C-alpha positions in Angstrom: 127.5 107.3 132.0 129.7 104.2 132.8 131.8 104.0 129.6 133.3 100.5 129.1 135.6 101.2 126.1 136.4 103.9 123.5 137.6 103.7 119.9 139.5 106.9 119.3 140.3 108.7 116.1 138.1 106.7 113.8 136.8 108.0 110.4 133.0 107.7 109.9 130.9 108.2 106.8 129.5 111.7 106.8 132.1 113.2 109.1 135.1 115.2 107.9 137.2 114.8 111.0 138.2 111.7 113.0 136.0 111.0 116.0 135.7 108.8 119.1 133.1 106.0 119.6 132.3 105.1 123.2 130.7 101.8 124.3 128.5 101.2 127.3 126.9 97.9 128.1 127.2 96.6 124.6 125.8 99.7 122.9 127.2 102.9 121.5 126.8 105.6 124.1 128.6 108.5 122.5 130.2 109.7 119.3 132.3 112.8 119.6 135.9 113.9 118.9 138.1 114.1 122.0 135.6 112.2 124.2 136.8 112.6 127.8 136.9 109.5 130.0 139.4 107.1 131.5 138.0 103.9 130.0 140.3 101.6 128.1 140.7 102.6 124.5 141.9 101.6 121.0 143.5 104.2 118.7 142.0 103.7 115.2 144.7 105.8 113.6 142.1 107.6 111.4 141.0 104.4 109.7 137.5 103.9 108.5 134.9 102.4 110.8 131.5 100.9 109.9 129.0 98.6 111.6 130.4 95.5 109.9 129.7 93.8 106.6 126.7 91.6 105.9 126.4 88.5 103.7 122.9 88.2 102.4 123.4 85.0 100.4 125.9 82.3 101.2 125.9 78.5 101.2 127.9 77.3 104.2 126.7 73.7 104.0 128.3 73.0 100.6 131.4 75.1 100.9 134.8 73.5 100.5 133.8 70.4 98.6 135.5 71.1 95.3 138.0 68.2 95.7 135.0 65.8 96.0 133.5 66.9 92.7 134.2 66.6 89.0 134.5 69.9 87.2 134.2 69.4 83.4 131.8 71.8 81.8 131.6 74.5 84.4 127.8 74.8 83.9 125.0 75.4 86.4 123.6 72.0 85.6 126.9 70.3 86.3 127.3 72.2 89.6 123.8 71.2 90.8 124.3 67.5 89.9 127.8 67.3 91.3 126.7 68.9 94.6 123.7 66.7 94.8 125.9 63.6 94.5 128.4 64.9 97.0 125.9 66.0 99.7 124.4 62.5 100.0 127.6 61.6 101.9 127.7 64.8 104.1 127.9 64.1 107.8 127.0 66.6 110.5 130.6 66.9 111.7 131.8 67.3 108.1 129.4 70.1 107.4 130.2 71.8 110.7 134.0 71.7 110.1 133.8 73.1 106.5 131.2 75.8 107.5 133.2 76.8 110.6 136.3 77.4 108.4 134.2 79.7 106.1 132.6 81.5 109.0 135.9 82.2 110.6 137.3 83.6 107.4 134.2 85.8 107.0 134.6 87.2 110.5 138.3 88.0 109.9 137.2 89.8 106.7 134.8 92.1 108.7 131.5 90.2 108.3 129.3 90.6 111.3 126.1 89.0 110.0 125.1 86.5 107.3 122.2 84.6 105.8 123.1 81.1 104.9 121.0 78.7 102.7 120.9 75.2 104.0 119.7 72.4 101.6 117.0 70.3 103.2 115.7 67.3 101.1 115.8 63.5 101.2 119.5 63.4 100.1 120.8 65.9 102.6 118.4 65.0 105.4 118.7 67.3 108.4 122.4 66.7 108.8 123.5 70.0 107.3 120.7 71.8 109.1 121.8 70.4 112.5 125.4 71.3 111.8 124.6 74.9 110.9 122.2 75.3 113.8 125.0 74.2 116.2 127.4 76.5 114.4 125.0 79.4 114.8 125.0 79.0 118.6 128.7 78.4 118.9 129.7 81.5 117.0 126.9 83.8 118.3 129.3 86.1 120.2 131.2 86.8 116.9 128.6 86.8 114.1 124.8 86.6 113.7 123.8 83.7 111.5 120.4 83.5 109.8 119.3 80.1 108.5 117.2 79.7 105.4 115.7 76.2 104.9 116.3 75.8 101.2 114.8 73.6 98.5 117.7 73.6 96.0 116.5 70.7 93.8 112.8 71.4 93.5 109.6 70.8 95.4 106.9 69.3 93.2 109.3 66.7 92.0 110.5 65.9 95.5 107.4 65.5 97.6 109.2 64.7 100.9 111.0 68.0 100.8 108.0 70.2 101.6 107.4 68.4 104.9 111.1 68.6 105.7 111.1 72.3 105.2 108.2 72.6 107.6 110.1 70.6 110.2 113.2 72.7 109.9 111.1 75.9 110.4 109.6 74.4 113.5 113.1 73.4 114.7 114.6 76.9 114.4 115.2 77.9 110.7 114.6 81.6 110.3 113.1 81.7 106.8 112.4 79.5 103.8 113.9 79.5 100.3 113.1 78.1 96.9 114.7 77.5 93.5 112.0 77.5 90.8 114.4 76.8 87.9 115.1 73.3 89.2 111.5 72.4 89.5 109.4 71.1 86.5 106.5 73.3 87.8 108.2 76.5 88.8 105.0 78.5 89.3 103.6 75.8 91.7 107.0 75.7 93.4 106.8 79.5 94.1 103.3 79.3 95.4 104.1 76.4 97.8 107.2 78.2 99.2 105.0 81.3 99.8 102.4 79.0 101.5 105.0 77.6 103.8 106.4 81.1 104.6 102.9 82.3 105.5 102.1 79.4 107.7 105.2 80.1 109.7 105.2 83.9 109.4 108.7 84.0 108.0 110.4 85.8 105.0 111.2 84.1 101.7 114.3 84.1 99.5 114.4 82.6 96.0 117.2 81.7 93.7 115.8 82.9 90.4 116.2 83.2 86.6 119.8 81.9 86.6 120.5 82.1 82.8 121.0 84.7 80.1 117.8 84.1 78.1 115.4 87.1 78.7 112.4 84.8 78.0 110.7 82.5 80.5 111.3 84.6 83.6 109.7 83.5 86.9 110.2 87.0 88.4 106.7 88.2 87.3 105.2 85.3 89.3 107.2 86.4 92.4 106.0 89.9 92.0 102.3 88.9 91.7 102.5 86.5 94.7 104.3 89.1 96.8 101.7 91.7 96.3 98.7 89.4 96.5 99.9 88.0 99.8 100.9 91.4 101.1 104.5 90.2 101.6 106.2 93.4 100.6 109.5 93.9 102.4 109.8 90.2 103.2 110.8 88.8 99.8 114.3 88.6 98.3 115.7 87.1 95.1 119.2 86.1 94.2 121.1 85.9 90.9 118.3 86.9 88.5 120.9 87.0 85.8 118.3 87.2 83.0 118.0 90.9 83.9 121.6 91.4 82.8 120.5 90.4 79.2 117.9 93.2 79.0 118.4 96.6 77.4 118.0 99.6 79.8 114.5 100.5 78.5 113.3 97.0 79.4 115.2 96.8 82.7 113.8 100.0 84.1 110.1 99.0 84.2 111.0 95.8 85.9 113.1 97.7 88.4 110.2 100.0 89.2 107.9 97.0 89.8 110.5 95.4 92.1 110.7 98.7 94.1 106.9 99.0 94.3 106.6 95.4 95.4 109.3 95.7 98.1 111.3 92.8 96.6 115.0 93.0 97.3 117.7 91.6 95.0 121.1 90.1 95.5 123.8 89.8 92.9 126.6 87.1 93.3 129.4 88.4 91.1 131.8 85.5 91.4 129.3 82.8 90.8 127.4 84.6 88.1 130.6 85.4 86.2 131.8 81.8 86.5 128.7 80.0 85.4 127.0 82.1 82.8 128.0 82.8 79.2 129.6 79.3 78.8 128.3 79.1 75.2 130.2 82.2 74.1 133.7 82.0 72.7 134.3 85.7 72.4 132.8 88.9 73.8 131.7 86.7 76.7 128.8 88.3 78.7 129.4 89.2 82.3 126.1 87.8 83.3 125.8 90.0 86.4 122.6 92.0 86.9 123.3 95.8 87.1 122.3 96.2 90.8 123.4 99.8 90.9 120.9 100.7 88.1 118.1 99.0 90.1 119.2 100.7 93.3 118.8 104.1 91.5 115.1 103.0 90.9 114.6 102.4 94.6 115.2 98.6 94.7 117.0 97.3 97.8 120.1 95.7 96.2 123.0 93.7 97.8 126.2 92.0 96.8 127.1 88.7 98.3 129.5 85.7 98.1 127.2 82.8 97.4 129.6 79.8 97.2 133.2 79.1 98.3 135.3 76.3 96.8 132.6 74.2 95.2 131.4 73.5 91.7 129.3 76.7 91.7 132.4 78.8 92.5 135.7 76.9 92.8 137.5 79.8 94.6 136.8 82.4 97.2 137.9 83.7 100.6 134.6 85.1 101.9 135.8 88.7 101.6 132.8 90.9 100.9 135.1 93.9 100.3 136.7 91.9 97.5 133.3 91.0 96.1 132.2 94.7 96.2 135.4 95.6 94.3 134.7 92.8 91.7 131.2 94.2 91.2 132.6 97.8 90.8 134.9 96.5 88.1 132.1 94.6 86.3 129.8 97.5 86.5 132.5 100.0 85.5 132.0 102.1 88.6 134.9 104.4 89.7 133.5 107.6 91.2 133.4 108.2 94.9 129.6 108.4 94.9 129.4 105.2 92.9 131.8 103.3 95.2 129.9 104.5 98.2 126.8 103.0 96.6 128.6 99.7 96.1 129.7 99.8 99.7 126.1 100.3 100.8 125.2 97.0 99.1 127.4 95.1 101.6 126.3 97.2 104.6 123.2 99.4 104.9 121.3 97.9 102.0 122.1 94.4 103.2 120.8 95.3 106.6 117.5 96.4 105.0 117.2 93.1 103.1 117.6 91.1 106.3 115.2 93.4 108.2 117.9 94.5 110.7 116.7 97.4 112.8 119.2 99.9 114.2 122.1 98.9 112.0 124.9 101.5 111.8 127.2 103.5 114.0 124.8 105.7 115.9 124.1 106.5 119.6 121.9 103.7 121.0 122.8 101.2 118.3 124.6 97.9 119.2 128.3 98.3 119.7 129.2 96.4 116.5 132.2 98.1 114.8 134.8 97.1 112.3 137.8 99.1 111.2 139.2 98.9 107.7 142.6 99.9 106.5 141.4 102.9 104.5 140.2 106.4 105.2 136.7 106.0 103.6 134.2 103.6 102.4 134.9 104.4 98.7 138.6 103.9 99.1 138.0 100.6 101.1 136.1 99.2 98.1 138.6 100.6 95.6 141.6 99.1 97.4 140.0 95.9 98.8 141.0 97.3 102.2 141.6 94.5 104.8 139.6 94.5 108.0 142.0 95.3 111.0 139.9 94.8 114.1 136.3 94.3 115.1 133.9 94.5 118.1 130.6 92.6 118.5 128.3 94.0 121.2 131.2 96.0 122.6 133.6 93.1 122.9 136.6 92.6 120.6 135.7 89.9 118.1 138.9 89.7 116.0 142.3 91.3 115.4 144.3 91.4 112.2 147.3 93.6 112.8 148.6 95.6 109.8 151.5 93.9 108.0 155.0 95.5 108.6 158.0 95.9 106.3 161.5 95.5 107.5 163.9 97.5 105.3 167.6 96.6 105.7 170.1 99.3 104.7 173.1 98.2 102.8 
């Protein structure tokens, strides 16, 4: 065994004592306390280690454009229209620069993989796609980026978009995504997105049911199409804020159907809080679907960032630990088990949604490790623990030294 590097004295989920993690040729070769070898090492100081955080739903192409947009009503309709207006002027270099800034923040906050939606239509052209494709290659040693060719503004009402999505998939997009609520024919929109996915043998991811009216859900159509096409395990939906407006006795049957259909669900706490409930003047609804209740029913559930500094979410630092903490506050989760479950939504559950095999700190897995300034996953969520250092495929990917205080006597 030719060990290349050892992380010493790290805390891992499921172990009561600190342990060492040994790397060999980009993989984890050993996990044991007091591992004996003379390879270079890093002392984790009994901080918590995991295999890195995973963003399942983010929009790199339209991040950082808030200064170009008018924010008046703070509604979803305004966000869509303002972004549509702004993206017509996007250039490839502009998108690359804004997206790179977000990706670098994500890496420094412990994210090791992300799925980004990239809008492809006659207004955006392929400029954003080309920028993100180049970004994916340039940052491959630090983070894995998955590109979803995305029809944000409809399909049946925008006939050129369908062919453009096909072209993007042929050119390297990893999956296809749709947004039925922006299409005058949402059912047909869903079917066409599935048709495209099947032609290219890729997964599908929908933005869905983004309001607080329990009526008029497109989720039943997604479930029917998933089962009919035998696409279980390859379908995910984001937002689905209608589910937050349902009583528990109505939510549970839907949750069981989602679990049986193998459809994963992502909640976006910052965006869902910011955009929903705008008509209320008191007792404003949170508008965030209770992912933990669906997880208890067997649904793969994740928490993600969605947007950063644009009309959909005019703030954000791409910190998934902060997003997990925000969700725990919204869902009123405070127990250790509950916080561990929330942590799973930005790690193991997120890996399942993206279809990642071999995720986790285990012998034989890729040597992807991030240390957080906390002794456990639950405490990391509770304190929004910062990421301290990370390794990707056995190589150091970032370093954020702990801050120091300088106390002066007298």
